C-alpha positions, 0 to 999 in steps of 0.5 A, a space after each residue: 332569378 325570379 326567386 332571388 337566386 343568382 344565375 350565371 349562364 353556360 353556352 356550348 357554341 357548336 356552330 360559330 359566330 352566327 349562333 353566338 350572335 343569336 344566343 347573345 341577343 337573348 342573353 342580353 335581353 334576359 339579364 337586362 330585364 330580369 337581373 338585379 343587384 348583381 352582374 351575371 356571367 356567361 361561360 362560353 365553350 367552343 363545342 365544334 370539336 366535341 360535336 365532330 367527335 360525337 358524330 364520328 364516334 357515337 351511333 346515330 340513335 344515341 347522339 342526342 343522349 351523348 350530347 346531353 351527357 357531355 353538356 352535363 359533364 362540362 356544366 358539372 366541372 365548371 360548377 365545381 370550379 366556381 362553387 355553384 350549388 346546382 345546375 338548371 336546364 330548360 328540359 321538360 318530360 317527353 318533349 323530345 326523345 332525349 327528354 323522356 323520363 328514362 332518358 333524363 334519369 339515364 343522363 343525370 346518373 352521369 353526374 353528381 351535382 343537383 339538377 333543377 328543371 323549372 319546366 319539367 312538367 310543362 308541355 310544348 304549348 305551355 313553354 311556347 306561351 311562356 316564351 311569347 309572354 316574356 318576349 323570347 319566342 321568335 328569337 328562341 325558335 331560331 336557336 333550337 334546331 342547332 342542337 339536333 345531331 340525329 339523322 334518324 330515330 333516336 333512343 328514347 329508353 337508354 340502358 346501361 349497355 348503351 354507355 359502352 357505345 358512348 366514349 367518355 370524351 374526357 379529352 374534349 371535355 377537359 380541353 373545352 373547360 380549360 379554354 372556357 371564355 368568361 364574359 361578364 354583363 352585357 355582351 358586346 355584339 355587332 348587329 350586321 342585319 341587312 334590311 333590303 327595303 328602300 326608304 318610302 312612305 309605306 315604312 313605319 318605324 316604331 320604338 317599343 323600348 321602355 320610356 326610360 330607354 327611349 329618353 336615355 338613348 333617343 332614336 328617331 322613329 315614327 311612333 313610340 309604343 310599348 311592347 305590351 300595348 302593341 301586342 294587345 292592339 295588333 289591329 293597329 298594323 295595316 297590310 298596306 304598310 311595312 313596319 320596322 319594330 325596334 327594341 334594345 337587342 332585337 328580341 322583343 321586336 322580333 317577337 312582335 314582328 312574328 305576331 304581326 306577320 301572322 296577320 299578313 302584315 309585313 314587319 321586321 324586328 330590329 335592334 337599336 344598332 341595326 335600326 341606326 345603321 339602316 337610318 344612316 343609309 336612308 
């Protein structure tokens, strides 16, 4: 998107409603902040049956490899049907077992479409720093563990004989692509986050949305402060207070709350809708 390319998204939902909610928050935040002149689409595939098949039919040490191959094949089919030029992933070399150079090359051989990896040479620290910079670190942290299917050591240098141990999963892949759900633009999600803190004088609510958002959709908070200013002034937050940090989708607010809590201060990140629900009850 930064280089002017139009980007759509693919989400393989391997858990259910909770994972859909967490991913939707990050997706909504990214497209609202970084897309211009077009409306992105999200391709949503129910992956629970695929995951069960992988767990039942693939040796434990190859499950991560099998999962990645299935994800690549699904992506390729959708790309071919919709005339996309390439796939993009967030993989980096050797960040995890299925991302060693041998693993990446082995997996990529299973498809023919071009694969782009903008983070290929980034290490873990650089990736987390970038996530903190754009404001998605805390939300992304909640999502990443869902994809770990292994229960022990994982193959880091797969070879061609390993493919004989991994079924094609053609039936599951075709079914998933056939039943794909396509959503355009911001996803409507119901934020049911519960805040079990009775209203009292220690609570300070802060709206960190841009001024234009505050003007177009005003909410009553104790203070307004930009996200960047808050990050640069963490000393402002006092240990005797409890802070409710509010942003549009709850992504930046969760990230800021994470940084505040690291300093021993109580803070909760909320979306606008979650904050409105809290305000109604108090």
